[in-house]
C-alpha positions as CSV (number, residue, x, y, z in Angstrom):
1,V,77.4,59.0,97.5
2,G,79.4,55.8,96.9
3,L,77.7,55.4,93.5
4,V,78.7,58.9,92.5
5,V,82.3,58.3,93.5
6,V,82.4,55.0,91.6
7,T,80.8,56.6,88.6
8,F,83.3,59.5,88.5
9,L,86.2,57.0,88.8
10,F,85.0,54.4,86.4
11,V,83.5,56.5,83.6
12,P,86.8,58.1,82.5
13,L,88.5,54.6,82.5
14,V,85.7,53.1,80.4
15,S,85.7,56.1,78.0
16,K,89.5,55.9,77.5
17,Q,89.3,52.2,76.9
18,I,86.5,52.6,74.3
19,Q,88.5,55.2,72.5
20,T,91.6,53.0,72.5
21,L,89.6,49.9,71.5
22,S,88.1,51.8,68.5
23,K,91.7,52.6,67.3
24,V,93.2,49.1,68.0
25,L,90.3,47.0,66.7
26,P,91.1,47.3,63.0
27,A,94.7,45.8,63.6
28,F,93.2,42.9,65.5
29,L,90.8,42.2,62.6
30,E,93.3,42.1,59.8
31,T,94.1,38.5,60.5
32,S,90.4,37.5,60.8
33,P,88.2,35.9,58.2
34,S,86.4,38.3,55.9
35,F,83.0,38.0,57.6
36,I,84.5,38.8,60.9
37,Q,86.4,41.7,59.4
38,R,83.2,43.2,58.0
39,W,81.5,42.8,61.4
40,G,84.5,44.3,63.1
41,D,84.5,47.3,60.8
42,S,80.9,47.9,61.7
43,F,81.7,47.4,65.4
44,S,84.6,49.8,65.2
45,A,82.5,52.4,63.5
46,G,79.9,52.0,66.2
47,L,82.5,52.6,68.9
48,N,83.6,55.8,67.1
49,N,80.0,56.9,67.0
50,L,79.6,56.0,70.7
51,I,82.0,58.9,71.5
52,Y,79.6,61.3,69.8
53,V,76.6,59.6,71.5
54,A,78.1,59.9,75.0
55,P,76.4,63.2,75.7
56,S,73.0,61.7,74.9
57,I,73.8,58.8,77.2
58,A,74.8,61.2,79.9
59,Q,71.4,63.0,79.4
60,F,69.6,59.7,79.5
61,L,71.3,58.9,82.8
62,V,70.4,62.3,84.3
63,L,66.8,61.9,83.2
64,T,66.8,58.4,84.7
65,I,68.0,59.8,88.0
66,V,65.4,62.5,87.9
67,M,62.7,59.9,87.2
68,L,64.0,57.8,90.1
69,V,63.8,60.9,92.4
70,I,60.3,61.7,91.3
71,S,59.3,58.0,91.8
72,F,60.8,58.2,95.3
73,Y,58.5,61.1,96.1
74,F,55.6,59.2,94.7
75,I,56.5,56.4,97.0
76,I,56.7,58.7,99.9
77,D,53.4,60.3,99.1
78,K,51.8,57.0,98.2
79,D,49.1,57.2,100.9
80,R,47.8,60.6,99.8
81,I,47.8,59.5,96.1
82,N,46.0,56.3,97.0
83,K,43.5,58.3,99.1
84,E,42.7,60.6,96.2
85,F,42.5,57.7,93.8
86,F,40.1,55.7,96.0
87,Y,38.0,58.8,96.5
88,L,37.5,58.9,92.7
89,T,36.5,55.3,92.4
90,P,33.4,53.4,93.6
91,K,33.7,51.8,97.0
92,T,32.8,48.4,95.6
93,W,36.0,48.4,93.6
94,H,38.4,49.3,96.5
95,E,39.2,45.8,97.6
96,K,40.0,44.6,94.0
97,I,42.1,47.8,93.4
98,R,44.1,47.1,96.6
99,F,44.7,43.5,95.6
100,I,45.8,44.5,92.0
101,Q,48.0,47.2,93.4
102,N,49.7,44.8,95.8
103,V,50.3,42.2,93.1
104,I,51.7,44.7,90.7
105,E,54.0,46.3,93.3
106,T,55.4,43.0,94.5
107,T,55.9,41.5,91.1
108,F,57.4,44.5,89.4
109,A,59.7,45.3,92.3
110,S,61.0,41.7,92.4
111,F,61.5,41.7,88.7
112,L,63.5,44.9,88.7
113,R,65.6,43.8,91.7
114,I,66.5,40.5,90.0
115,Q,67.3,42.2,86.7
116,L,69.5,44.7,88.4
117,I,71.3,42.0,90.4
118,I,71.9,39.9,87.2
119,G,73.3,43.0,85.3
120,I,75.6,43.9,88.2
121,L,76.8,40.3,88.7
122,T,77.3,39.9,85.0
123,G,79.4,43.0,84.7
124,L,81.4,42.3,87.8
125,A,82.1,38.7,86.9
126,T,83.1,39.7,83.4
127,W,85.4,42.4,84.7
128,I,87.1,40.0,87.2
129,V,87.6,37.2,84.7
130,L,89.0,39.6,82.0
131,E,91.3,41.3,84.5
132,I,92.6,37.8,85.6
133,L,93.2,36.9,82.0
134,G,94.9,40.2,81.4
135,V,92.6,41.2,78.6
136,E,92.7,44.9,77.5
137,F,89.6,47.0,77.8
138,A,88.2,44.8,80.6
139,A,86.3,47.6,82.3
140,A,84.6,48.8,79.1
141,I,83.6,45.3,78.1
142,A,82.4,44.6,81.6
143,V,80.1,47.7,81.6
144,L,78.7,46.6,78.2
145,A,78.2,43.0,79.4
146,G,76.5,44.4,82.6
147,V,74.1,46.6,80.7
148,L,73.3,43.8,78.3
149,G,72.9,41.4,81.3
150,F,70.2,43.7,82.6
151,L,68.0,43.1,79.6
152,P,65.3,40.5,80.2
153,L,65.6,37.1,78.5
154,I,68.2,37.8,75.8
155,G,70.5,40.0,77.9
156,P,72.6,37.2,79.4
157,I,73.1,35.7,76.0
158,L,74.0,39.0,74.4
159,A,76.4,39.7,77.3
160,I,78.6,36.8,76.3
161,I,79.4,38.3,72.9
162,P,81.6,41.3,73.8
163,P,84.0,39.3,76.0
164,L,84.3,36.5,73.5
165,F,84.9,38.9,70.6
166,V,87.8,40.7,72.5
167,T,89.4,37.6,73.9
168,F,89.7,35.8,70.5
């Protein structure tokens, strides 16, 4: 419930900031070197396209929620699914299958938890710092930094780029 409330309060703010940023960005870039201006023009066009892509993003989020709900039911019904799976496999394989299943569950769950924590902390820290510095579009940039921070390996590096671009 809290996530839904936060989403409904935060999404309009981020959407408004992205629209404003796409309009204001060209003025910021006029005093920049030419290579930054070219990159900024591409970035601005991307922001304009983002407005048209927003329904697809919303669809993706809905499908992700549906997938999570179905996964939840798989987790609840895990014992019955395991029973059927073990029924189909030879008994000599059962111990190895249980071991592999436990290793995969533990490793993957830990990995996802850590990535989610990194993404949330990256977004939250970015938003707090940008708000303290009085940077416009702090919420939109924090969301982008948080999403990029969720990506394994290169995410935290990529998450630095949007705040640096806007602050300079």
